[in-house]
PATIFI-212689 format. One record per residue (C-alpha): residue in one letter; x, y, z; residue number from 0. Coordinates in Angstrom, 3 decimals, padded with zeros to 6 digits. Layout:
! residues N
@type A | c1 X | c2 Y | c3 Z | seq NUM .
...
END
This chain:
! residues 164
@type M | c1 000.012 | c2 -000.034 | c3 000.217 | seq 0 .
@type A | c1 001.537 | c2 003.551 | c3 -000.899 | seq 1 .
@type Y | c1 002.083 | c2 005.931 | c3 001.678 | seq 2 .
@type R | c1 -000.731 | c2 008.875 | c3 001.679 | seq 3 .
@type A | c1 -000.196 | c2 012.051 | c3 003.166 | seq 4 .
@type P | c1 -002.290 | c2 013.075 | c3 005.887 | seq 5 .
@type V | c1 -005.085 | c2 015.314 | c3 005.595 | seq 6 .
@type V | c1 -003.238 | c2 018.372 | c3 007.353 | seq 7 .
@type V | c1 -000.299 | c2 017.688 | c3 005.185 | seq 8 .
@type R | c1 -002.239 | c2 018.498 | c3 002.071 | seq 9 .
@type I | c1 -004.096 | c2 021.121 | c3 003.580 | seq 10 .
@type I | c1 -000.736 | c2 023.066 | c3 004.602 | seq 11 .
@type A | c1 000.533 | c2 022.106 | c3 001.075 | seq 12 .
@type L | c1 -001.594 | c2 023.931 | c3 -001.426 | seq 13 .
@type P | c1 -001.085 | c2 027.333 | c3 000.140 | seq 14 .
@type V | c1 002.655 | c2 026.985 | c3 000.485 | seq 15 .
@type F | c1 003.198 | c2 025.884 | c3 -003.154 | seq 16 .
@type A | c1 000.997 | c2 028.903 | c3 -003.879 | seq 17 .
@type A | c1 003.078 | c2 031.350 | c3 -002.078 | seq 18 .
@type A | c1 006.133 | c2 030.027 | c3 -003.691 | seq 19 .
@type L | c1 004.688 | c2 030.475 | c3 -006.987 | seq 20 .
@type G | c1 004.754 | c2 034.125 | c3 -006.175 | seq 21 .
@type G | c1 008.464 | c2 034.255 | c3 -004.583 | seq 22 .
@type C | c1 009.736 | c2 036.511 | c3 -001.808 | seq 23 .
@type Y | c1 009.845 | c2 039.526 | c3 -004.026 | seq 24 .
@type S | c1 007.820 | c2 042.259 | c3 -005.231 | seq 25 .
@type Y | c1 007.390 | c2 045.252 | c3 -007.120 | seq 26 .
@type S | c1 006.764 | c2 048.524 | c3 -006.268 | seq 27 .
@type R | c1 005.885 | c2 051.480 | c3 -008.483 | seq 28 .
@type V | c1 008.551 | c2 054.268 | c3 -008.605 | seq 29 .
@type P | c1 008.871 | c2 057.489 | c3 -010.922 | seq 30 .
@type V | c1 011.117 | c2 057.135 | c3 -013.977 | seq 31 .
@type E | c1 013.618 | c2 059.252 | c3 -012.631 | seq 32 .
@type L | c1 014.092 | c2 057.156 | c3 -009.549 | seq 33 .
@type A | c1 014.766 | c2 053.776 | c3 -011.210 | seq 34 .
@type L | c1 018.537 | c2 053.226 | c3 -010.847 | seq 35 .
@type P | c1 020.840 | c2 051.502 | c3 -013.817 | seq 36 .
@type G | c1 021.416 | c2 048.217 | c3 -012.680 | seq 37 .
@type E | c1 018.344 | c2 047.274 | c3 -010.860 | seq 38 .
@type Q | c1 015.301 | c2 044.800 | c3 -012.184 | seq 39 .
@type I | c1 012.383 | c2 046.614 | c3 -013.400 | seq 40 .
@type R | c1 009.070 | c2 045.656 | c3 -014.837 | seq 41 .
@type L | c1 007.742 | c2 048.472 | c3 -017.457 | seq 42 .
@type T | c1 004.477 | c2 049.421 | c3 -018.721 | seq 43 .
@type V | c1 004.839 | c2 050.707 | c3 -021.822 | seq 44 .
@type T | c1 002.430 | c2 052.005 | c3 -024.960 | seq 45 .
@type R | c1 001.941 | c2 050.034 | c3 -027.700 | seq 46 .
@type D | c1 004.514 | c2 052.508 | c3 -029.408 | seq 47 .
@type G | c1 006.748 | c2 052.295 | c3 -027.295 | seq 48 .
@type A | c1 007.402 | c2 048.525 | c3 -027.387 | seq 49 .
@type L | c1 008.320 | c2 048.493 | c3 -030.761 | seq 50 .
@type D | c1 011.681 | c2 047.067 | c3 -030.381 | seq 51 .
@type Y | c1 010.335 | c2 044.588 | c3 -027.670 | seq 52 .
@type V | c1 007.588 | c2 043.016 | c3 -030.024 | seq 53 .
@type T | c1 010.325 | c2 042.669 | c3 -032.785 | seq 54 .
@type F | c1 011.668 | c2 039.302 | c3 -030.833 | seq 55 .
@type V | c1 008.606 | c2 038.718 | c3 -028.556 | seq 56 .
@type E | c1 004.821 | c2 037.969 | c3 -029.617 | seq 57 .
@type T | c1 002.254 | c2 040.214 | c3 -027.992 | seq 58 .
@type N | c1 -000.850 | c2 041.614 | c3 -028.608 | seq 59 .
@type E | c1 -001.564 | c2 043.843 | c3 -025.672 | seq 60 .
@type A | c1 -002.514 | c2 047.420 | c3 -025.895 | seq 61 .
@type A | c1 000.240 | c2 048.052 | c3 -022.650 | seq 62 .
@type P | c1 003.143 | c2 045.695 | c3 -023.118 | seq 63 .
@type S | c1 004.421 | c2 045.343 | c3 -020.014 | seq 64 .
@type F | c1 007.971 | c2 043.490 | c3 -019.241 | seq 65 .
@type V | c1 010.661 | c2 042.597 | c3 -017.280 | seq 66 .
@type G | c1 014.278 | c2 043.682 | c3 -017.308 | seq 67 .
@type T | c1 017.340 | c2 045.329 | c3 -015.925 | seq 68 .
@type L | c1 017.781 | c2 048.740 | c3 -016.715 | seq 69 .
@type E | c1 021.032 | c2 049.488 | c3 -018.157 | seq 70 .
@type G | c1 020.798 | c2 053.644 | c3 -018.257 | seq 71 .
@type E | c1 019.263 | c2 056.541 | c3 -019.971 | seq 72 .
@type D | c1 020.156 | c2 057.760 | c3 -023.695 | seq 73 .
@type R | c1 018.897 | c2 060.558 | c3 -025.707 | seq 74 .
@type G | c1 015.406 | c2 060.466 | c3 -023.855 | seq 75 .
@type S | c1 015.035 | c2 056.612 | c3 -023.904 | seq 76 .
@type L | c1 015.323 | c2 054.086 | c3 -021.174 | seq 77 .
@type L | c1 017.683 | c2 051.237 | c3 -022.137 | seq 78 .
@type V | c1 016.464 | c2 047.833 | c3 -020.622 | seq 79 .
@type R | c1 018.207 | c2 044.434 | c3 -020.975 | seq 80 .
@type V | c1 015.339 | c2 041.785 | c3 -021.452 | seq 81 .
@type P | c1 015.769 | c2 037.942 | c3 -021.944 | seq 82 .
@type V | c1 015.011 | c2 036.655 | c3 -025.286 | seq 83 .
@type P | c1 013.327 | c2 033.702 | c3 -025.236 | seq 84 .
@type G | c1 015.476 | c2 030.983 | c3 -026.291 | seq 85 .
@type D | c1 014.854 | c2 028.570 | c3 -029.131 | seq 86 .
@type P | c1 012.384 | c2 025.512 | c3 -028.303 | seq 87 .
@type T | c1 013.589 | c2 023.209 | c3 -030.290 | seq 88 .
@type Q | c1 016.903 | c2 023.610 | c3 -028.381 | seq 89 .
@type G | c1 015.365 | c2 022.128 | c3 -025.024 | seq 90 .
@type P | c1 016.422 | c2 023.361 | c3 -021.574 | seq 91 .
@type A | c1 020.357 | c2 023.415 | c3 -022.756 | seq 92 .
@type A | c1 019.274 | c2 026.676 | c3 -024.890 | seq 93 .
@type R | c1 021.338 | c2 029.584 | c3 -024.023 | seq 94 .
@type R | c1 019.709 | c2 032.783 | c3 -022.793 | seq 95 .
@type I | c1 019.907 | c2 035.593 | c3 -024.973 | seq 96 .
@type D | c1 019.478 | c2 039.149 | c3 -023.578 | seq 97 .
@type Q | c1 018.690 | c2 041.766 | c3 -025.825 | seq 98 .
@type I | c1 018.835 | c2 045.583 | c3 -025.259 | seq 99 .
@type V | c1 015.270 | c2 047.312 | c3 -025.809 | seq 100 .
@type R | c1 015.365 | c2 051.143 | c3 -026.343 | seq 101 .
@type V | c1 011.928 | c2 052.619 | c3 -024.589 | seq 102 .
@type P | c1 011.283 | c2 056.110 | c3 -025.156 | seq 103 .
@type V | c1 010.769 | c2 058.050 | c3 -021.646 | seq 104 .
@type D | c1 007.047 | c2 059.694 | c3 -023.142 | seq 105 .
@type E | c1 005.939 | c2 056.168 | c3 -023.700 | seq 106 .
@type V | c1 006.553 | c2 054.696 | c3 -020.539 | seq 107 .
@type L | c1 003.177 | c2 054.097 | c3 -018.499 | seq 108 .
@type A | c1 004.543 | c2 052.584 | c3 -015.143 | seq 109 .
@type V | c1 008.155 | c2 051.626 | c3 -013.922 | seq 110 .
@type E | c1 007.806 | c2 049.484 | c3 -011.012 | seq 111 .
@type R | c1 010.958 | c2 048.241 | c3 -008.890 | seq 112 .
@type R | c1 012.030 | c2 044.779 | c3 -007.890 | seq 113 .
@type T | c1 012.070 | c2 044.606 | c3 -003.849 | seq 114 .
@type L | c1 012.332 | c2 042.060 | c3 -001.429 | seq 115 .
@type S | c1 009.306 | c2 041.895 | c3 000.628 | seq 116 .
@type G | c1 009.828 | c2 041.002 | c3 004.153 | seq 117 .
@type V | c1 006.334 | c2 039.917 | c3 004.858 | seq 118 .
@type K | c1 006.375 | c2 037.424 | c3 002.017 | seq 119 .
@type T | c1 009.782 | c2 035.764 | c3 002.975 | seq 120 .
@type G | c1 008.829 | c2 035.524 | c3 006.281 | seq 121 .
@type A | c1 005.493 | c2 034.121 | c3 005.422 | seq 122 .
@type M | c1 007.269 | c2 031.319 | c3 003.120 | seq 123 .
@type I | c1 009.659 | c2 030.483 | c3 005.780 | seq 124 .
@type A | c1 007.100 | c2 030.050 | c3 008.537 | seq 125 .
@type A | c1 005.172 | c2 028.165 | c3 005.954 | seq 126 .
@type S | c1 007.406 | c2 025.629 | c3 004.900 | seq 127 .
@type V | c1 008.506 | c2 024.818 | c3 008.692 | seq 128 .
@type A | c1 005.192 | c2 023.736 | c3 009.424 | seq 129 .
@type V | c1 004.682 | c2 021.797 | c3 006.054 | seq 130 .
@type G | c1 008.067 | c2 020.147 | c3 007.427 | seq 131 .
@type T | c1 007.056 | c2 019.765 | c3 010.748 | seq 132 .
@type A | c1 003.619 | c2 017.901 | c3 009.114 | seq 133 .
@type L | c1 004.990 | c2 015.645 | c3 007.280 | seq 134 .
@type V | c1 007.657 | c2 014.497 | c3 009.624 | seq 135 .
@type L | c1 004.582 | c2 014.115 | c3 012.137 | seq 136 .
@type G | c1 002.630 | c2 012.236 | c3 009.054 | seq 137 .
@type I | c1 005.635 | c2 009.960 | c3 008.412 | seq 138 .
@type I | c1 005.652 | c2 009.228 | c3 012.168 | seq 139 .
@type D | c1 001.999 | c2 008.400 | c3 012.547 | seq 140 .
@type A | c1 001.772 | c2 006.127 | c3 009.393 | seq 141 .
@type S | c1 004.911 | c2 004.101 | c3 010.709 | seq 142 .
@type G | c1 002.603 | c2 002.907 | c3 013.495 | seq 143 .
@type D | c1 003.829 | c2 002.679 | c3 017.230 | seq 144 .
@type A | c1 006.899 | c2 000.396 | c3 017.371 | seq 145 .
@type D | c1 006.913 | c2 -000.528 | c3 020.811 | seq 146 .
@type P | c1 003.113 | c2 -000.427 | c3 022.461 | seq 147 .
@type D | c1 002.931 | c2 -000.003 | c3 025.779 | seq 148 .
@type D | c1 -000.262 | c2 -001.666 | c3 027.060 | seq 149 .
@type G | c1 000.887 | c2 -002.576 | c3 030.694 | seq 150 .
@type E | c1 001.739 | c2 -006.567 | c3 029.530 | seq 151 .
@type P | c1 004.581 | c2 -007.705 | c3 029.500 | seq 152 .
@type P | c1 006.508 | c2 -008.580 | c3 026.370 | seq 153 .
@type D | c1 006.407 | c2 -012.193 | c3 025.166 | seq 154 .
@type L | c1 009.276 | c2 -013.965 | c3 025.955 | seq 155 .
@type Q | c1 010.659 | c2 -016.446 | c3 023.480 | seq 156 .
@type I | c1 012.385 | c2 -019.434 | c3 024.496 | seq 157 .
@type L | c1 015.436 | c2 -020.169 | c3 022.884 | seq 158 .
@type R | c1 015.656 | c2 -024.158 | c3 022.285 | seq 159 .
@type I | c1 018.495 | c2 -026.085 | c3 021.661 | seq 160 .
@type P | c1 018.199 | c2 -029.861 | c3 020.067 | seq 161 .
@type I | c1 020.012 | c2 -032.413 | c3 022.227 | seq 162 .
@type G | c1 021.081 | c2 -034.917 | c3 020.135 | seq 163 .
END
């Protein structure tokens, strides 16, 4: 018979998995002027502002949004390094290529800076500890009690040695 996780473990594991998908980071909106080179940012731009971006990534959004690293500013445009999807025929071994995208500042609708979220990180750690504890307790419970104490003396086996 296969091991089946206790209900408590299954109830706790789902929120932990959902929290893990969100990660320990969040994005907070900042003015364009406060975004510093080298920072991980998420840009929301007009369709015209994403002309460089849509040349290598297909999108039909009216206001495309993409994540990248701010490289700097040049003549009224933000220079953002974004990952380009690799060739799917090469599988997971495909090298990731980054592309510098030029986005005119006038076409930027929002700039969001990636920051470490203490609340999300704390919740993730607490939930992971809770799931780990529940798993250990579930495994111990499923293995049964190896030394039952019901007040009776244990059966003594008599060692018999055949003679002759």
